[in-house]
Phi, psi and omega in degrees: 000131180300155178285148178293149179256130177300150186287331185278359180274132180295146185294323185287352189279336183234079178296339182294340181276349181264127179264121180275093181222153175062223180278338184285132168270327178213132178246160174294155178299157185287322178235131177239124179256117186241149177260130185303132182096343178267174182259151179231132179236127179246134184237139172223141182234141186230131178271128183251017183294330184261000189261143176269348179227164177292130182286157180245126183251139177233133173254128186234142173247133187071227180252329191239336192284115177275118184282353178299330177282353179261005184297135180174218183289330182277319178236137179231139177242142183222147179220126179232160184222129178262112184293329183286315183267344183064042178242132175267134180245122179246131180236140170237127184242125175257120182268128180051075185298139177241170183298332183287348179278351177292146178142187184270139181234162177210134170252131186232127180245132179234144177211101183055250182262007181251144183211143175211151181214157177220138182252145174206168186228139177249123175254134181252127182253125181153177185296136179083356178273113184257176183292326189261011183280158185104182182286143176290132177269091183292330181295325178291326181291333184274355182287156177295134179280131182267133177291126181292133180259150178300134179289142179252126178280103185299327182287326172297320175300317181295320185291325179270354180274160174284147180305334180291345183260002179302314184299315182296316185288324180292326176290324183287326187253013170074028177269117183262335179267091182288324181296313177300323178293320181295320180295320183290324175299325182291323180284340183283111180231153182279119184246131175293128177296133180270148178286129182236139177282338187266331190246134171276321179213123183275175176292154174296159182295329176201160178230147179232132182212149174279148182303130177098347182264175181259151181222142182241120176261128187226137173216165182236137182251165185280310184265119183294344180267004185286137176267134185242158173239140179253130181237148177235115183051039176087355179258133179294135179271133176259143183296142179201186178289337181272323179251116179244124180251129184230153179230123182224090184069237180270357184266133173242130182233145171238116181254127179250119181264145174047071180293146177231179177301331181290341179274000174284099186196182179260136184238144179231143170244118186253129178231100184065243182257359181263146182219159172224142187243153170204166175236141178249124177252126177255119179250142179286148178292159182299140176274122181252155185268117182266340177230117186284164181279139180265156173279149179237141173230103188233173173255170182298131177098350181277158178273138182236129176235110174267119185239135173233162174226132187249171186283337185235147171280147180074013179287150177277130180232135181237134183253138178230139170251108189055269183246327185290134181269129178270131179235172185295335186295335179273050184291338183289333182252317183244144172230147181238140185226133179240132178222088182070237181269001180265133179235135186228136171253116184252129171247113188298303183232111181287143175232172180297334180289341184277002182294134174157190181258128181249136185241145175231125183244140164236179181286355181226012184188170184204141177213160181214156178213145184259137175249126178242129181236130178247159178291161182285132182268161177288129184262137176265110179277330179217119179274157175283147188247152174298146179238145176229117186226160175261172180302143179068004175280171178257138178242132180224121173267136184217137178218159178223129178246166188284338184249121180282358180264355184284131171255168178197184184229153178252141180227147175240117185049038176091350182253131178301135178270124180257142182293153180206192181292326182268337186249126180231139174239135184229148176223107180234108183062237182267004185255139175236128181234148172231123185237128182239121176263154177049066186294139182241166180300327187285347180284347180294142179159189182267123180248138182227137174249124183242112177295143181284130176087002180232143183271069186218141176217145175239130188236153172202167185240143173254118182254132179260129185264135174231119185300146183286156183215137175259122182252094184259129179275117185260013175267173175104226185274053183253121175278337173209173185300131177064023174240131185241125176259128186230134177281131179306137179093344179274169182260135173249126175229121185238112179261117184245128174280131183232139177230157180153155181223122355295173182305122182287166176260136186243133183230122172263143177214148173250109185070238177260354187261117176291147180256110185250346185292134175259358177221157181116192183284320178249119185211166176239129180247134183248130175228174179297120177062021181212139173235122185251121174257121189237133170237114177270127179057073184303137179242168181300324183289350179278348180293138179154185181272132178242143185233136170245124185236123177244132181222148165213176183303340180277347181153201182210161177215141184232150172214143181245142177228146174246118179262118178256126181257119176254147185208172170295150186288163172286161182290154177298159188240163170055055177282127187212153177260120185267331179196156179231158173236192182296325179221027180213171176201149180258125185245137182229143174217169178258152177294157176295148180297325182236126181272007177082004179089003178221151184300145180285140173268329182161201187219156174236134182248148178222149176224158171205158177286146182298128180098343179267158177254000183264120178261140181246130178287139179261336177214148175253337171268151183296131183254125190271327184283166179257015173231136186217137178250116180272134182237181175059051177247157177274132182286139181085000182255139179278134182237161174226149182234154169212153188232144173248143175256149184228135170233193181288339180280321183163199182257140181286167168299156179297149177288169172297136180298137177291165173298143180301143178222158184231121174296117179200153176267161181294164180282173174283172181285154177300158181238164177052051174287128186211164178265124181265326179198149179227139172235187183293342181220003181229162172212124183267126184249149173220151181202176179244160183295157179296155180287324183244112178258310179097180182288336181286352180078193186226117185271326181165195186228147172247126185253131182226155177213158173205160184285150180293140179096344180277170180288130183275024172283172185295343185285340180256356176276136181250130178286125183275330182242134180284326178247161181295135178270123184271337180279167179262046179191151179201149181250114179270126185245165176076028179272148179290138181290131173090347180283152176258127188238137171262144182237153172212150180230135177235142176272144182235135169220195181301332182278345179125202187269143174278170172299145186280153171260129187249151172288149184294328182214168179285161182245130176273131185270090176204139186289145181258133181282134181224136180290143181291141179211127178266125180259085187286134177295151186299321181288350179261357180281342172252182181297133183261111184252130173222154179279155177301134176094343178285158177270144183237118180226096185257120175251120182243110182279155179210174178218159180155151177216138353298185185302124182282165178257118184261126177234138179252140176225151177237122176053039175086355183245148180300149179296142172278116184292348175287332186260321185231137177257139181231136176226124184248150179225187182292331191238351180203172175229143182239129173253126189228127174237122183291315185219107186291139176235167180301324182288348176283352179293148179154186180258119177255138185235128179255122177250122181249124188232139170225104187052244185262012176252145181211167175212141186236149176214138181246141182230123176259120181247131178232122180258113186252159181216172177297146182281171173280174178287153175295171184243144165064057177276132184207151174271117185271331186203144177234125174218136177058236179257020184237160177216137180260136182238152173215156177202173177246148181305160181283153175299319182255110181267013174076020178068026174200172183293146177280127182266345178166185179228150173245125185252137177225152180237155178213134172289140183294335180290309185266333182054039177253129191268141177225143182277130180264312182226145170244144175052044176284122188275339183269168177263029175205156179200171175235127179265124185248177178056039176276153188267137180295138178088359177255154179249128184247149165237161185228151175218155187228132173253142175267157187216139172223196186293344179272345178122192184286160178290155183295326185236161176244159176255126183270145182289143181288327179246170181242168179248117179256121180265092185271151175252118185286146172082006179233132177236139183258119177256105183260135177287143180287146180279125178258120183278135182285139183273119185260007181297145186205138177287141179300141182209129181276120180271347179217119183278171174286146182243138178300140181226157176230125182228172184255134184299138180093348182245128183301145174221171182213152171234148188220153170207175179227144182222153174223158178163154180214128003296166188302125184281156175273133189256130177233123175263141183222148176235120185054043178068014179251130187289131178276117180273220181276036178290124180296344182290334184253138178236115179258127182235149177224109182241092179054045176094347176269117185258132183226133175243111178264133179245121186273124175042065183286152176252177181296334180289347177276000175296153176147192183264124178248137179227154183227126179244131174248129187225134169221188184290340181270346179159200181209161177215157184210142175227161181210160177213174181247134179242122182250123178252116184262149174298158190278136167215174187296317177298324181287325176299318180298318183287323182287339179295323183259002181281139181243140179290144182283140179233112187291156177274151180269123176275132179256000000 
């Protein structure tokens, strides 16, 4: 274990204490001894030449405490970087060390995926520093406890041992200074203890302790108050963390912590002029072997290094070969090397005499390794190599051995080779050759060279090359050379014989893509001298050029094949019906895209009725054309067709079914063709449907025209409509003005166009003048009445040519476009009011003009609303159970006649209205069946076609129906006095509570007016203290005390005060200190809440 380094010593002065391992170039010392109050600086250096990123340093105390967060006046951290050496220097400085800084520390450096750490310990020497101060080392507490063995006093062994055994005991117990050991033994004499007046019991004559452990020196004095001094080698010892002096009655002890070799000395305890002496011997712990010795197997002349690793640096190690002890004086043969904890025994050149078992001993361990040495073997400098040659070439085997005097023999397949005209053997120096001229196939085999006198042989192989050859059979199902025809769905298996030496490699490919699969539908099977190409269930995609290529070192050969796949053809396409007749139809189709690889022979046709599943063949012999006329069909029935293609392989699948078609004849011509209207560029035609349409129905009409005087063949007729016209009328546009035009119309259905219908004479294209005329609807010829808010939309048709100009007037004035919207067209005009108002009422006039001709129409529009209330409602006379009423008509009649009045009555007590008359047409009425003793008032609503008025007019006077001879004497109502003096109906109850748990006290009070509540503690009013919460819920008073303490105990009272008096209650509250039982009780305790007495 290294010696402690003083804290005031700079780190750079002793580089030998730094171990260069991992990322660290320099680490802090393992043990640092610091003096309390002084500064300590710890340095670590990291080499960054092999790092890709800047390293990160952490200083830790114990296992978890990161000291980076403690940086300040007490701890300072510094980081520097040397660009030349690329070394980072990290410093941690502890200013004015205190006892709490003692303990285990660790510096940890990380850089990407690399990490290294170093541990060290700081001991603080000074007053107050104890053995157990600093961070707890939990890892040490978790270690397995070792059973303590009884301590052996080495000096007692030495005193009782023979001098010949001194060296053995010193080696076993780690004593390195033999001369000092002998001097100390010489001084140790048995001295009779002298009687002392100061000491009751003196120190032992000597003490023995292992390095790093604690030792206690104990003696007893006569006077328990006596002060003693402890001396070490004559120097007084001062109390510190290492030396602890204790007095316990008459016993005086000196405790030495963490002993080192420096503590091996003479110690004295001085009382006045009296002294007692002892010696402390510190022995090093046994040195163990951490890395054992390995066995070696070498040849004569090689270097041997037996290496072991021990637990301590500077330990003594002894080597033995069987029994003989190796010492340093035999340096010519054996060398010894020490490197830290590594010890190496080196044998420069091993001989056969060095064979044996080598042992390594320490005072705490033993290991051994075996050395085996062999004689030097014949070395093969160049081995013979395999040869591959062609016919008539020369083959030469050549090898080289380390000894030029060695001879040997050549063998072929175990038989010795003898020289001949073709075979020659030579031996020149270290080279041996075998030459074979004009190589033949029988020369192929295994050749071996065996040196004479050595159990050694060199072998090689002679390979004879034969170029590959493809033996392709071109007979069989070939239509031409190298072409194979396969019917789709059948299996193709092609076996090709292949020769060559060595066995050639065969590769099949289609185009540029090699075929490598040995399984599947398309595969290649390899056999001896045979390559098989297999296609299971040939498909159209398999057609193409195939290549077989065979190669070996002697050359290659290729052959090409074309595989043609023949199949039934694809079905014909685009089956369609081009024309129909009364019982026939013409069918056309396109040839198949793929003819199956064989010429088409023809087609077969089938037909069926739409909706049926039964197909009927139309031909039994092959039909070669792509146009067919189907006959013997029923007119008006929908049919479908399909076609099959046929080649030499067979019949194709059926084609897609054609669109349904119907055999039918065209319709008859349209009838009653006439001209409806003519303008300068258009002509409007009308006609009726043909008399004979047939089962095919009617799809539409085609309108055509031509100029008069032209040939009436189809070349001069111009089609007026691009699409079929479905209506029985059409306007032909874009006609020349003034020309005479002939028109004709033809009907069209699925069978085609009917004969055209012609006009009897040509039509001159010129517009006809027509007088304007307004066709006023019947409902607008009388007064047009609408309610306020309704929408008005009046459409008035008219006629006239050319297009007339329509103008609207209201009450003789043009219309205001902000109030009324007007929209005109060629045939009508529209008057639109989105929301009718009273001001829209009036007389509207429509004027229609064409040049100097005009027509007029008048419309009276009245917008009505609900009327206003009647006026001056009054009771004119009361008799018996009756009352007479009169009123005046309303000022606003709603722009229409008043249709009646609604009269209602109400009793002044209930003021609930009841209807007396509905739809009363006069302005007066009589209310009957009134109740005696009641007083009535009346109201009247006016009514028109919009309904009742929004408001009513109430009579100014009332009708009293009195009962003669009776008087009502009512007693005066006496109101009860609810005033009450405050009185507590539920008093406060004494309580006991636990400190820290909220509690509450409650009571109940009544009184009117509502009394004022005052809470008091010990007769002192509780104000707005947040600790107390006061509540009043309908006379139930509660005082909540939040987390009370023992000081909250006392008398609590509650006072209620109003104008009539006051009342008061009080209770005693006891707050107990907290314990476990009270906690459990307070958890489930609920505050009492008194019931309110009513």
